[in-house]
Every structure is written in structure tokens, then in C-alpha cells.
N, C-alpha and C positions, 0 to 999 in steps of 0.2 A: 503494500500500500504506499503510495507516495504522498508528498506534501500537497496540499489543495492550494492552489493559487487562485486569488480573486480575479475576476474577468476584466474589472476595470480598476484603473488606478485609484488609491485611497487619498493621494496627495500629489501635487506636481512640484517640481523644482523650478517654479518660475524664477528667473534671474533677472537682475537688472540690467540695464544695457552695457554698465560698466563691467558687470561679471561676464557678459556674453562677448565681450570685445576679445577674448583670448583666442587660443588656436582653434582649429576646427574640431579636433577631439574633445575640447572642453566644451564646445557647443553641442556635441552630440550628446555627451554625457549629462549635460544641463537639461536636456530636451527628454531624456528617458524618465517614464513614469516610475513611482515607486509602488509596489503592491505589498499587501498584508499577505503573511504566510501562515497557515494554520499547521501546527506541529501534530502529526497523526497519533502519537503516542501519549498516554497518560503519565502523569508523575508516579514515581515508584510508590508502590503501597507498603512495601517492607524496606525498612532502613538497614543497610549493610552493616555487620557486625565485625569486630576484631576477629580475625582467625587464630585459632590456636596455634602455638609453635610447633614446627614439624620436628618429629622425633630423630635424634641421630641415627638410631639403629632400632631394630626390632628385636635384637637380642635380649632375652630376659624380660620381654614385656607381655602383657596380655592383650591380645588381638581379638575383638569381637566381630563375628559376622552378623549383619543384618539383612533380612531379605523380605519382600513382599508376596513370595510364593508365586510369581507371575511367569518368571521366564528362567528356566533352567539352572536355577541356583542349586538344586539338589545334584547337579553334575558338575557344576564349577567350583562350588566350595570345598568338596573334598580333595580335588586336584590343588586348589589354591592352598589349602592347609598343608598338604603334603609337601608342596615347593617351599613353603615359609619354614616349615620344621627342617627341611634339609638345608636351608640357606642360613638360618638365624639359630644361634645356640640358645637352648632353653626358652623359645618362643612359646607361649601357652595360647591356644585357640579357645575362645568361647563360641561354641557353635550357635548358629542360627536358631536352632530348635530350643535353646534357653530363652530366646526372646518371644518366640512364636510368630505368627503372621502379622506383620505391622501394615497391612492394608485390609481394609474392610470397614464394617459397620462401627467398630469401636476404634478406628484408626486415630481419631482426634485425641482420645483420652490415652491411648498407648503411647503415642509420640509425645504428649505432655509429660508422660512419666518417664520417658526414655533417659533422660539425662541422670535423673535419681537412680534408675536401675543400672546404668553403666557404672556410675560411682560405686554403688553397693557392690558390685561385681569386680571393682578395682581395675576396671578396663583402661589401658594406655593408649589404644588405637582402634579404630572401626574401619572395616571394609562394608560398605553398604552397596547392597544390589538391589536397589530400589529402582525400577524403570518408570517410563511414562506410558 
């Protein structure tokens, strides 16, 4: 969706004779109309927040998997867990089954409690398999 441009000028740049006595380019610019332009997007509804600092390593950390049970997480997360455990010493995986389905009728309540739930489980990092 592009910007909507008014079809008629909203003001003109009428110049005095003294201003118009400059170069031909100045005359052309002075004769051009000015149009109001409407921005097609609304203001942001949610303000950005400061992001958490990135971990230096996952070694010795607890990593939680979150999933909305919509697209192949049951295939992806076991492979990812295996790879993380092979790469990082003492990484501990908190499986998505610990949190349940974060999508559905009670989604709003479940997501509202998610921060506390992650803190209670002493989670250091999250892999979110939430799709659109």
C-alpha cells in the first residue's frame, strides 16, 4: 500500500517578482505545488523494550523450548536438543512439554504467566518455536 497523494495542491509557493528573478531552475521550483501526503501506517501500538543481554555461551545454562504445537516442533526440538548438548558442556534443556501448548483459548493467560514460569524454572535462555 503506497502513500496517498492529494490530487490538488494544498498551498502554492507564490513568489514575489524579486524571488522569481533568479535562474530558470529557481523559477520551476517556485512554480511547483506542494501536496499533503498521508502516511499509510498507524503509530506503533506497542513500545519497544530493552532487549536482554546476549549470553556469551550456553555451556552450563538452562535452555527452555517453547512451542505453539502448530508446525513440526515435535521433530525440530529433539534434533536441536541433541545438537546443543553435543556442542555445549552441561547445557540443560527444559522441554516444551514442561510448558504445554502456548497457543489456544487460554493463550493470553499462559503468556502472561510465562515470565514467572521461566524464572521459577531458572531458565537462562529460550528457543521459541512460535509461528504465525
